[in-house]
C-alpha positions as CSV (number, residue, x, y, z in Angstrom):
1,M,-2.3,-31.1,-43.5
2,L,1.2,-30.7,-45.8
3,R,1.6,-26.8,-46.5
4,K,5.1,-26.8,-48.4
5,F,7.8,-29.3,-49.4
6,K,11.1,-28.3,-50.4
7,V,14.2,-30.4,-51.5
8,S,17.6,-30.0,-52.7
9,N,20.5,-32.5,-53.6
10,F,18.3,-35.5,-53.7
11,K,18.1,-37.8,-56.9
12,S,17.2,-35.6,-59.9
13,F,16.8,-32.4,-57.8
14,E,20.0,-30.8,-57.7
15,K,18.8,-27.2,-56.4
16,D,16.0,-26.3,-54.2
17,F,12.6,-27.6,-55.7
18,E,9.7,-26.6,-53.8
19,L,5.9,-27.8,-53.8
20,D,3.7,-24.9,-52.4
21,L,0.4,-25.9,-51.3
22,T,-0.6,-22.4,-50.1
23,D,-1.1,-20.7,-53.5
24,V,-4.9,-20.8,-53.7
25,N,-7.4,-18.7,-55.5
26,G,-10.9,-17.5,-54.9
27,Y,-12.4,-19.8,-57.0
28,E,-16.2,-20.4,-56.4
29,F,-16.4,-23.9,-57.6
30,N,-14.9,-27.3,-56.3
31,K,-14.4,-25.6,-53.1
32,E,-13.9,-28.8,-51.3
33,S,-10.6,-29.3,-53.0
34,I,-9.4,-26.4,-50.6
35,K,-9.1,-26.9,-46.9
36,N,-7.8,-24.6,-44.1
37,G,-6.7,-22.4,-47.0
38,L,-4.3,-25.2,-48.6
39,V,-4.9,-27.5,-51.5
40,N,-6.2,-30.4,-50.6
41,N,-6.6,-32.0,-53.8
42,A,-3.6,-31.9,-56.2
43,L,-3.1,-33.3,-59.3
44,V,0.7,-33.1,-60.7
45,Y,1.2,-33.2,-64.8
46,G,4.7,-33.7,-66.1
47,H,6.2,-35.4,-69.1
48,N,8.5,-38.7,-68.3
49,G,12.0,-37.8,-66.6
50,V,11.0,-34.7,-65.1
51,G,11.2,-36.2,-61.5
52,K,7.6,-36.8,-60.6
53,S,8.4,-40.6,-58.9
54,N,11.4,-38.6,-57.1
55,L,9.1,-36.0,-55.8
56,A,7.1,-38.9,-54.2
57,L,10.2,-40.5,-52.8
58,A,11.5,-37.1,-51.5
59,I,8.4,-36.4,-49.6
60,F,8.3,-40.0,-47.9
61,D,11.8,-40.0,-47.1
62,I,10.3,-39.0,-43.8
63,I,9.0,-42.1,-42.9
64,E,12.5,-43.9,-42.8
65,H,13.8,-42.0,-39.5
66,L,10.4,-40.6,-37.9
67,T,8.4,-43.9,-38.3
68,D,8.5,-47.6,-38.1
69,K,6.2,-48.0,-41.1
70,Q,6.6,-49.5,-44.5
71,R,9.9,-48.4,-46.3
72,N,11.5,-49.4,-49.5
73,E,15.3,-49.1,-49.3
74,G,15.8,-50.1,-52.5
75,V,14.3,-47.1,-54.5
76,Y,16.3,-44.7,-52.5
77,R,19.4,-46.0,-54.1
78,N,21.8,-43.3,-55.7
79,Y,20.5,-40.9,-52.9
80,L,22.3,-37.8,-53.8
81,N,22.2,-35.7,-56.9
82,A,25.0,-36.8,-59.3
83,Y,25.8,-33.3,-60.3
84,C,25.7,-31.6,-56.9
85,N,28.9,-31.1,-54.8
86,S,27.1,-31.1,-51.6
87,D,27.8,-34.0,-49.2
88,F,24.0,-34.0,-48.0
89,A,20.3,-33.9,-49.2
90,S,18.4,-31.5,-47.5
91,F,14.4,-31.3,-46.8
92,Y,12.0,-28.9,-45.5
93,Y,8.5,-29.8,-44.4
94,E,5.8,-27.3,-43.7
95,F,2.6,-28.8,-41.8
96,Y,-0.7,-27.2,-40.6
97,I,-1.2,-29.3,-37.5
98,N,-3.4,-28.4,-34.4
99,N,-4.0,-24.8,-36.1
100,K,-0.3,-24.1,-36.0
101,I,2.4,-24.3,-38.5
102,V,4.9,-27.0,-37.9
103,A,8.2,-26.7,-39.7
104,Y,10.7,-29.7,-40.0
105,E,14.0,-29.4,-41.9
106,Y,16.8,-32.2,-41.7
107,K,19.8,-33.1,-43.8
108,K,21.2,-36.3,-44.7
109,S,24.3,-37.9,-46.5
110,D,22.2,-41.0,-47.3
111,Y,19.0,-42.9,-46.6
112,K,19.8,-43.3,-43.2
113,T,22.5,-41.0,-41.9
114,I,20.9,-37.8,-40.3
115,I,23.4,-35.0,-40.3
116,Y,20.9,-32.0,-38.8
117,E,17.7,-31.5,-37.7
118,K,15.4,-28.6,-36.8
119,L,11.5,-28.4,-35.4
120,T,9.8,-25.2,-35.1
121,I,6.2,-24.7,-34.1
122,D,4.6,-21.1,-35.1
123,N,8.2,-19.8,-35.4
124,Q,9.2,-21.0,-32.1
125,D,12.5,-23.5,-32.0
126,I,11.5,-26.5,-30.3
127,I,14.1,-28.9,-31.2
128,S,17.5,-28.7,-33.1
129,F,20.5,-30.8,-33.3
130,D,23.5,-30.1,-35.6
131,R,25.6,-33.1,-35.4
132,E,28.7,-32.0,-37.3
133,N,28.9,-28.8,-34.8
134,E,27.1,-29.9,-31.6
135,S,27.7,-32.7,-29.2
136,S,24.0,-32.4,-28.0
137,A,20.8,-31.4,-28.9
138,S,18.5,-28.3,-28.0
139,I,15.0,-29.7,-26.6
140,K,12.4,-27.3,-25.7
141,L,9.5,-29.3,-24.8
142,K,7.9,-29.6,-21.1
143,G,8.9,-33.0,-19.5
144,T,12.0,-33.7,-21.4
145,E,14.1,-31.8,-18.8
146,T,15.7,-34.9,-17.8
147,L,16.3,-36.3,-21.1
148,K,19.8,-37.1,-22.5
149,T,20.6,-35.1,-25.3
150,E,23.9,-36.6,-26.5
151,I,22.8,-39.2,-29.4
152,D,25.8,-41.0,-30.9
153,N,23.7,-42.9,-33.4
154,K,23.5,-40.8,-36.5
155,E,20.7,-43.1,-37.7
156,L,18.4,-42.1,-34.5
157,S,16.1,-38.9,-35.2
158,I,16.3,-36.7,-32.2
159,L,12.5,-36.3,-32.8
160,K,12.0,-39.8,-32.8
161,F,14.1,-40.4,-29.5
162,V,12.2,-37.7,-27.8
163,K,8.9,-39.2,-28.8
164,N,9.8,-42.5,-27.4
165,N,11.7,-41.6,-24.5
166,S,9.5,-38.7,-22.9
167,D,6.7,-38.3,-20.9
168,L,5.1,-35.1,-22.2
169,E,3.0,-32.7,-20.2
170,S,-0.1,-32.3,-22.1
171,N,-0.1,-28.6,-23.4
172,E,-0.6,-26.9,-26.7
173,I,2.9,-27.3,-28.2
174,N,3.4,-30.7,-27.0
175,D,0.0,-31.8,-28.3
176,T,1.1,-30.5,-31.6
177,F,4.6,-32.2,-31.7
178,S,2.4,-35.4,-31.1
179,K,0.0,-34.9,-33.7
180,M,2.6,-34.1,-36.2
181,F,4.0,-37.7,-35.6
182,S,0.6,-39.1,-36.1
183,F,0.2,-37.6,-39.4
184,V,3.3,-38.7,-40.7
185,E,2.6,-42.3,-39.5
186,R,-0.5,-42.2,-41.3
187,M,1.0,-41.1,-44.5
188,L,0.6,-43.4,-47.4
189,Y,2.5,-43.6,-50.9
190,F,1.8,-46.3,-53.7
191,R,1.8,-46.5,-57.2
192,S,0.9,-48.8,-60.1
193,L,0.5,-52.7,-60.0
194,L,3.7,-53.2,-61.9
195,D,5.5,-53.6,-58.4
196,R,2.9,-52.8,-55.7
197,T,5.2,-50.5,-54.0
198,Y,4.0,-48.7,-50.8
199,I,5.6,-46.6,-48.2
200,G,4.0,-45.6,-44.9
201,L,0.9,-46.3,-43.0
202,D,1.4,-50.1,-42.6
203,V,4.3,-52.8,-42.5
204,G,4.8,-56.2,-44.6
205,S,3.4,-57.6,-47.7
206,K,-0.4,-57.1,-48.7
207,H,-2.6,-59.8,-50.2
208,I,-5.3,-57.5,-51.9
209,L,-8.2,-59.7,-52.7
210,E,-7.8,-61.6,-49.4
211,D,-8.0,-58.4,-47.5
212,I,-11.1,-57.2,-49.2
213,V,-12.5,-60.5,-48.2
214,K,-11.4,-60.4,-44.7
215,K,-12.7,-56.5,-44.4
216,K,-16.1,-57.8,-45.7
217,N,-16.0,-55.5,-48.5
218,V,-16.7,-57.9,-51.6
219,E,-20.2,-56.6,-52.1
220,D,-18.8,-53.1,-52.0
221,F,-15.9,-53.8,-54.2
222,E,-18.4,-55.4,-56.6
223,L,-20.4,-52.1,-56.8
224,F,-17.4,-50.0,-57.2
225,L,-16.2,-52.1,-60.2
226,N,-19.8,-51.8,-61.8
227,N,-19.7,-48.0,-61.3
228,A,-16.2,-47.8,-63.2
229,G,-18.1,-49.5,-66.2
230,I,-16.6,-53.1,-65.5
231,E,-20.1,-55.2,-65.3
232,C,-19.5,-58.2,-62.9
233,K,-20.6,-60.4,-60.2
234,L,-18.1,-61.6,-57.5
235,S,-18.2,-64.3,-55.3
236,I,-15.5,-65.6,-52.3
237,V,-14.0,-68.9,-53.1
238,D,-11.5,-71.0,-51.3
239,D,-8.1,-70.9,-52.5
240,I,-6.1,-73.5,-50.5
241,D,-5.9,-72.1,-47.0
242,K,-7.6,-68.8,-47.5
243,K,-10.5,-67.1,-49.0
244,T,-10.4,-65.2,-52.3
245,I,-12.4,-63.5,-54.8
246,A,-13.6,-65.0,-58.2
247,F,-15.7,-63.6,-60.9
248,D,-19.2,-65.3,-61.1
249,F,-20.4,-66.4,-64.7
250,N,-23.7,-67.6,-64.0
251,G,-22.5,-70.0,-61.3
252,K,-19.3,-70.6,-62.9
253,K,-16.7,-69.0,-60.8
254,I,-13.1,-68.1,-62.1
255,P,-10.5,-66.8,-59.9
256,F,-10.2,-62.8,-60.1
257,Q,-6.3,-62.9,-61.2
258,D,-7.0,-65.3,-63.8
259,V,-9.3,-63.3,-65.9
260,A,-9.2,-59.7,-64.8
261,S,-7.6,-57.1,-67.4
262,T,-4.7,-54.7,-66.5
263,G,-7.2,-52.0,-65.7
264,T,-9.3,-54.0,-63.5
265,S,-6.3,-55.3,-61.5
266,A,-5.3,-51.8,-61.3
267,L,-8.6,-50.8,-60.0
268,A,-8.5,-53.6,-57.5
269,L,-5.1,-52.4,-56.2
270,F,-6.5,-48.6,-55.9
271,Y,-9.6,-50.3,-53.9
272,F,-7.6,-52.0,-51.5
273,W,-5.8,-49.0,-50.4
274,Y,-9.2,-46.8,-50.8
275,Q,-10.6,-49.2,-48.0
276,N,-8.1,-47.3,-45.4
277,I,-8.2,-43.8,-47.3
278,K,-12.2,-43.6,-47.0
279,N,-11.6,-43.9,-43.1
280,T,-10.0,-40.7,-42.5
281,S,-8.9,-41.7,-39.2
282,E,-6.5,-44.3,-40.6
283,V,-4.9,-42.1,-43.2
284,S,-3.7,-38.5,-43.4
285,F,-2.2,-37.9,-46.7
286,V,-1.8,-40.0,-50.1
287,F,0.4,-39.8,-52.8
288,I,-0.5,-42.0,-55.7
289,D,2.2,-41.9,-58.5
290,E,1.0,-42.6,-62.2
291,F,-2.6,-43.3,-60.3
292,D,-4.2,-43.7,-63.9
293,A,-1.5,-45.5,-66.0
294,F,-4.0,-47.9,-66.8
295,Y,-7.2,-46.1,-66.7
296,H,-9.6,-44.8,-69.7
297,H,-9.9,-41.1,-68.7
298,S,-13.4,-41.7,-67.6
299,L,-12.1,-44.4,-64.9
300,S,-9.2,-41.6,-63.8
301,A,-12.2,-39.1,-63.2
302,L,-14.0,-42.0,-61.0
303,I,-11.0,-42.3,-58.9
304,I,-10.4,-38.5,-58.2
305,E,-14.1,-38.3,-57.4
306,K,-13.9,-41.1,-55.1
307,L,-10.8,-39.7,-53.4
308,K,-12.4,-36.2,-53.0
309,E,-15.3,-37.8,-51.3
310,T,-13.1,-39.1,-48.5
311,G,-11.6,-35.4,-47.7
312,V,-8.4,-36.9,-47.4
313,Q,-5.5,-34.5,-48.6
314,F,-4.0,-36.1,-51.7
315,I,-1.4,-35.7,-54.6
316,L,-1.5,-37.6,-57.9
317,T,0.8,-37.5,-60.6
318,T,-0.5,-38.1,-64.2
319,H,0.5,-37.9,-67.7
320,N,-3.5,-37.5,-69.1
321,T,-4.4,-34.0,-69.8
322,A,-8.0,-35.2,-70.0
323,V,-8.5,-34.9,-66.4
324,I,-7.2,-31.3,-66.0
325,T,-10.9,-30.0,-65.9
326,N,-12.8,-27.6,-63.9
327,D,-15.4,-30.4,-63.7
328,L,-13.2,-32.3,-61.2
329,L,-10.8,-29.9,-59.5
330,R,-9.9,-26.2,-60.0
331,P,-7.0,-24.3,-61.6
332,D,-5.0,-23.9,-58.3
333,C,-5.1,-27.6,-57.9
334,Y,-3.3,-28.3,-60.9
335,F,0.4,-28.2,-61.3
336,L,2.9,-28.4,-64.1
337,M,6.2,-30.0,-63.3
338,G,9.5,-29.6,-64.9
339,K,12.8,-30.6,-64.1
340,E,13.7,-27.5,-62.0
341,K,10.5,-26.4,-60.8
342,I,6.9,-26.9,-60.3
343,Q,4.2,-24.3,-60.7
């Protein structure tokens, strides 16, 4: 699980901007929203322009250099904050992995160039590499004794290098190191249907309706839409060289995309990812930016409930105060975001 995240000199964040998911209170309702003493279900409210989307991009910057999963380099243009005099952005992640606190911090001069990395597990230094002041990395994992520690390629993470080039012994620290990678590789970010941008978890372009058909989830998707208040019957139809979904109007079948409203299309996008999210072995952490941009508040509430049922740690951003209610989450799960802090 993600415990804390801090970033500075990245896009709109000039100074340290910290998200703390450890500050929980002893409320006796919606206890499932807290897990391992951490906020498991978070909703971030903020006005336009305060940096909610940039917070998501900052958290998912880690995908670029630790994984081979989907990335979107285009949204990381203008990487450094325009007002800051520093030549690098700083990132700090604190995870709860394998019953241990794993802290990973790094500095980058741009989306790909890594200047500094440090990994600690329960305050024990495990890996560090200051590329500006050191010629080699410090690595303290059993099984890496003969590993090369001089890495000239500044786009290659020392952590990823160790993971891909070591036969690590099986022990608690090494297992925690591997499980941290597993967590990061299963992180997922996506936003509204306007651009269908996603980062992490998978690779390549996605065909929403065809994927629902392929996974044999059309009936479940129909039930999901009806539960959302969209009365419909769905059918599988042929579309050139693939199978897709159509609305069935008493035998007359019209392609889904031809008649679906903006809100219904947004629900289809959510359901597409929900197929993965509800299988907790596939997804570790979800960030949905402006998750309810096209929803009535009752639909927004349904989405939150569906996500809660999965048990997956999630963060949602919104402009909708109607979903900030104790019926859905609890006060320590709601965050108010401004340009300089989130609380």
